[in-house]
Structures are given as structure tokens and as C-alpha cells.
C-alpha positions, 0 to 999 in steps of 0.5 A: 537514523531516520528512514523518511518516505514520502506516502502517496495513494488513490492517484487514479491518473486516466489513460493518457492524462499528465502526471508531473511530481517535478519539485515535490518529493520531501524524501529519497523515498516514495511508498504508493499505497495503491490505486494508481492507474487501470492502464499499464502504460499510463503505470509504467509512464508514471513509474517512470517519471517517479524512478527519477525523482526518488533514490526507491519506490515501492509500490503495491496494488490497489482496485483500480489496477484490476477492472478483472477481479479474476485477472489478479495473477496475471495482473501481477505479473504485469505489475512485476514485470513492469516493475523489474525494468526499473532499477529502483521501482519495486513491486510489494506483492509477496515481495519483502524490502529492507532498507536502513533496518526498516521492512517494508511489507505491502498487500493489496488487502482487498476492501469490500466493493458494495458494487459486486454480486455474491459470487465476486464477492466471494472471490474479493473475500478469498483474495483478502483471506490470502493477503492477511494470510501471507501478512501474518506470515510475513510478520512473524517471519521479520520477528527475529530477522536481525537485520529487521528492527522495524516494521512498516506495513503498507496496506491498499485496503484500510486496515481496521474498522476503527480506521473509518471517521464518520462512517458506519463501519462495514458490518458485513466484513469479517475480516480486517488486516490489523488481525495479522498483528498478533503475529508482531510479538517484538512489536517491531511494526511502528507505521501502517500507511494504506491507501483507498480512504478518502480522508487524510489520516494521521492517527496512532491506535495502540502503539502503532500510527495509521496514515492515509494521504490518498489524491481522491482529486485534491489539487494541489495534492502533495506526499504526506512524509513519514518518519520512523527512528530506527 
């Protein structure tokens, strides 16, 4: 059996700007790896549109959704309630979805922002640690779950310093989400998709395929189809 999905991210749709994905789907499912918009009504409109084109839409937030990082919990609740208004849209924050034996596990991951001051930077690191801790615990729980054959990890942040190509890595970053993989004792994680990075990535590190397909102004822009063999 093949579980396939379309990967998109970093649309960064401005408030009131048009968004049309008609005739672009290549799969029954879509994963949005963050940075959809900073305007809730625009997010609602985009998700409504995508929900009519896919059987399932799975969405994790990114930095774009959080204009005020100190309102993180309120924004998460607002996005959770928004997604709940659609029968086939799932907000992945603190929420694992299993489709055809494949578990989808998503976190924001909170990339370091070089524009933040020391106080904000400390807050971002706290959020980052919380997300990675959640990822570790979730991967551990899924190892012995009989209905889960494979795992796809979705992060808005770049998961490893090895996934920067052509740039100097951020040596100030202390912890990357790939550190959670030591909990994947049964080697169920097969694919890892992410946002934020402005280069298209399709590469393999160890036994895991990593994919990035951010829009970042690309026009035309199309989904990246990713397949998991179950």
C-alpha cells in the first residue's frame, strides 16, 4: 500500500490576497508545513479552499502565524478551533493522526530568529525545547503501537544542521528536532517534511528521507508529492 500526500509550505499569503490551488493536487492528502499566513481570516479561507480539493488536510503552524510569540497558546487554541470547523482539516499541534498505518506527527519547532533580543530568544528556545520534548515522547509512544507501521514527522523548522546547503550553519542553535530520533527504536520514521528553508530539498540522511518545498515567492508553485510505502 502507498500513502501519498502533497507537501506545501511557506505560502505566506497576505491578508486579502487571492489563493487558488485548483487543478494542482496530485494526492488525496495535503500537508502544510507551516507559514500559511499571519491573518486568521486568510488562513480560514485558504483551509476552506484546500479542504474542498483534498480528502484530508494536515496543518502545523509556523513562525508566520505568531506575530506575538507570547500569545502562542492563544494562537494555538484559535487555530485548533478554526480547523475543527472543517470535517477534513486537522491541526497537528499536540495531535497525532494515523492514516493507512502511517502516523503523522507535527511540531512547529521554532527556528531561531536572528532579529530577536535576548529575552525573546530565550522564550523561543523554551518553545523549541517543549516541542522537541513532545516529539520525543510521541515517537516513544508510537513504537509499540500496532496500528502504526510508519511515521512521517512534520516540522516547520529545519530539523538538522546537516540540512543547510550552501550556508554556514547556525552555531548558536543548541538543539535540533532530529535529536528526538533516539526514541525511534523500531525505525518507524521514514519521511521528515519541513518548512521555513528557502531551498527545495529532497535528500536522505541515514535511513530517513527529508523533504522541503517552500513557496517563497516561486511562481508558478506546485506541490511536492511524497510517498510512504506501508
